N, C-alpha and C positions, 0 to 999 in steps of 0.2 A: 433863675431862668432868664430874667430880663438882661442880666449881664451877658449870658451866652448869646442872646439874640443881638445885643449891641455889638459884640465882638464879630459875629459873622457878617454883619452889615458892612464892616470895614475891610473885609478880605477881598482881594482881587486876583483873578487868574490871568496870567500872561505867559507868552512863550518864554522859556527859560534856557539856561545853559547848564553844562555838565557840573559846574561849580555849585549850582543850586541843589542838584541831586546829591553831590558829595557832602553838602552841609547836613543832610538828613539821612545819609546812607546807613549810619550806624544804628538807626532805629529799625532797619529791615533785617529779617533773618538771613537774607542772602547777601546783604552788604553791598558788594560792588555793582556798579552800573553795567548793563550789557555793553559789550565791546562795540556793537553796531546798533544804532538806534535811528529812528526816522524823525522823532519829535520828542521834546521834553517840555512840559508845562508845569508851572509852579503856582501855588497859591500864596500870596504875599500878605503879611500883616504890617501895617504902619509901625515904624519903630516906636512910636509914642505908646502903643499898647503894651510893649515890653519894657519901656523905659530904658532902652539900650540905644547907643549911638549907631548910626548907619554909616558903613564904610562907603568908599567911592564906587565899589562894584555892587552895591546894594541899593541902587537908586529907586527901585520899586518897593523897597521895604525888606522885611525879613521873611525868608521862605518858611512856611509852616506846613506845607504839603507839596508833594511833587508826584507827577505821573509820567511814565516813560512808555512810548510807543515804539514797537519794533516791527520788522518784517515778519510775516507768518511762517510757521513750519510748513513744509510742502506736504508731508504725510501726517495726518492727524485723524485717528479713528473717530474721536468724539465729534469732530467737525462733520464727518460723513453721516454720523447718526443724527446730528442736528439739522442738516440741510439736504440730506439725501445725495443724489447723484449729480448735483450741480457741477462739480469739478471732475468727478471720477469718470464721466462719460466723454471726456476730451479724447481726441483722436490719438494723441501721443503725449509723452511725458513733457516735452518742451511746451506744447500748447497748454497743458494743465498748469505748469509752473507759471506761464505768462498770465493766465487768468487769475490764479491765486494771488500773485504779486500785484496785479492791477486792482483787485477788488477787496483785499483783506489787509487789515493792520491788527497787530496784537498788542494788548496792554500787558507789559512785562513787569512793571513795578507801580505800586501805589503806596505812598508813605505819608502818614500824618504825624506831625510832631506830638509826642505824648500829651502835652498840656492842652492840646486842641482836639483830642479824641472825644468821642461821645456826643459830638455836635452835628453829626451827619455830613461832615466835610469830605470824607472819602467818596461817598455817593455823589456829592455835588461836583467834585473834581472830575469824576468819570463822566457824569451826565453833561457837564458844560464843555468838556474838551472833545468828546466824540465827534460832534458836528464840525469842529475845526479841522479835523483830519481830511474832510471831503472825500471819504472813501465809503463805499456801500456797506461793507461788513467790518464790524469791530468784534474781536474775540478776546477771551482771556481765560486763563487757567488759574485756579486758586485751590491750594491744598486744604485750607480750612474754611472754604466758602460756605459750607453748611452751618458753620457756627458764627460767621460774620458776613451776612449776605448783602454787603453794600453794593455789589454789582447788580443784583436784582433790584435794589432800591433805586439804582440809577437808570433802570429801564431795560436791562439786559435779561435774556431768558436763560435759565439754568438747565443744564443737562448733567445729572449725576454720572460720574464715571463708575464703571462696574468693578466691584470688588472681586478678587479671585475667589474661587470656590473655597480654598483653604482659609482665606481671611474671613469669608462669610460664615464658615463653620465656627471659627474662633469667636467671632462677634456674637453668634447665637449662644455659644457656651457661656460667655461672660454675662449676657443678658439673662440667661437661665438662673444664674446665681445672684441676680439682683444688681449687677453692675450695668448702668445705663450707658448709651452711646456718648452722652455729654460728659460722663466721668472719664471717658477715654483721654480727655485732655488733662486729667488730674492724676498722674501716676502715683503720687504719694497717698492720695485718698483711696485709690484702688488697692494699693499695697496694704493699707490699714485693714481693709475688708478681708483681703486674703489671709492676713495674719491671724484673724480671729475665727476663721472658718475651720471647721473640724469634721470628723466623721466621714461618712461615705461621700458626701458632697465635695469635700476637699480632695479626696482621693480621685473622684471622677474628673474634677476640673484639672488636677495635676496631670492626669492622663491626656486630657485634651490639649493642654499647653505643650506637653512633650511631643505629641503628634504634630502639632503646628510647627514647632521648632525644627523638626526633622528636615524641613525644606531649606534650612539656612546654614548648612555646613557646620562650622565649629560652634555656632550658636546653639546647636542642638543639646550641648552639654552644659548650658548655663545653669547654675544652681538657682533655686528659688530666692527671690529678693528683689529689691527695688530696681537694680540694673536690668534684670530679666523682664520685669513688668514694664519698664520704660520701653524696652526694645519691642515687646509684643504690641503694646499700644501704639507705638510709632508706625507699625506696619498697618494697623487698622485705621489710622487717620491720615495716611500719606496718599490716599487716592484723591486726585484733584477733581474739582468740579469744573466743568466746561461752561463758559458763558458766551453768548453771542447776542449782538444787537438785533432786534427784531427787523425782519426784512420781508419784502414781497418778491418771490422767486418767479413771477410770471414771465419775466424776460430772460430767464436763465438760458433758454434754448438758443437765443440770439447772442449769447455771450455778454449780456448786460444785466446788472443786478440793480434793482431799484428799491429804496426803502418804502415800507408802508408807514406813512406818517399819520 
């Protein structure tokens, strides 16, 4: 624990370049950096901590974390749920686009180098860079947010996205046979449970799975097995969580948004 605390004390967050993102991109499931971004910040560790030489383009140290901010999407249902009619009541589309672009930035990527995970650095990177954007509203979408809530730890408010009715039914069916939501991230473990299931319960669950797959074209004929289980579980965990930095909407009617600090 003392070692971890010592390490974090030496980390610094600074404005970064695309090269710093590229150095960590392979640790993110989406890989490439957004084509258009408004800001990149990186968390740097002194080369002495890694016992590695620093190249001429690494004067701040070695990047161990990176965050990318982009312009927001114009139409986002989760945003409307979170902040109501702040932007939907604009007189026309052009005015709505102007207000959204002036008042919102989106966190599109947060990456922490694997050796530095588990130290709360993702939350720190989000928390310390949001004020640097000088923008009233910061938002983010995270597919696995309910399992790794670092945005909430950074002070953002979470709004769960709604599962489709068919996904909700499939989720309830799996819960009924003893497969928990957390196990949805472990398809091999889930498959092992399915393999030992027998009798009427297995027959019932198989019927539920086939009904669920009917909505996915050729996938409806997937045979039982790990590939089918992975596909089903991917649909149940692909619903993103929406996050927004807490704000005071009292000035929304005048077109101004102010944080509640």
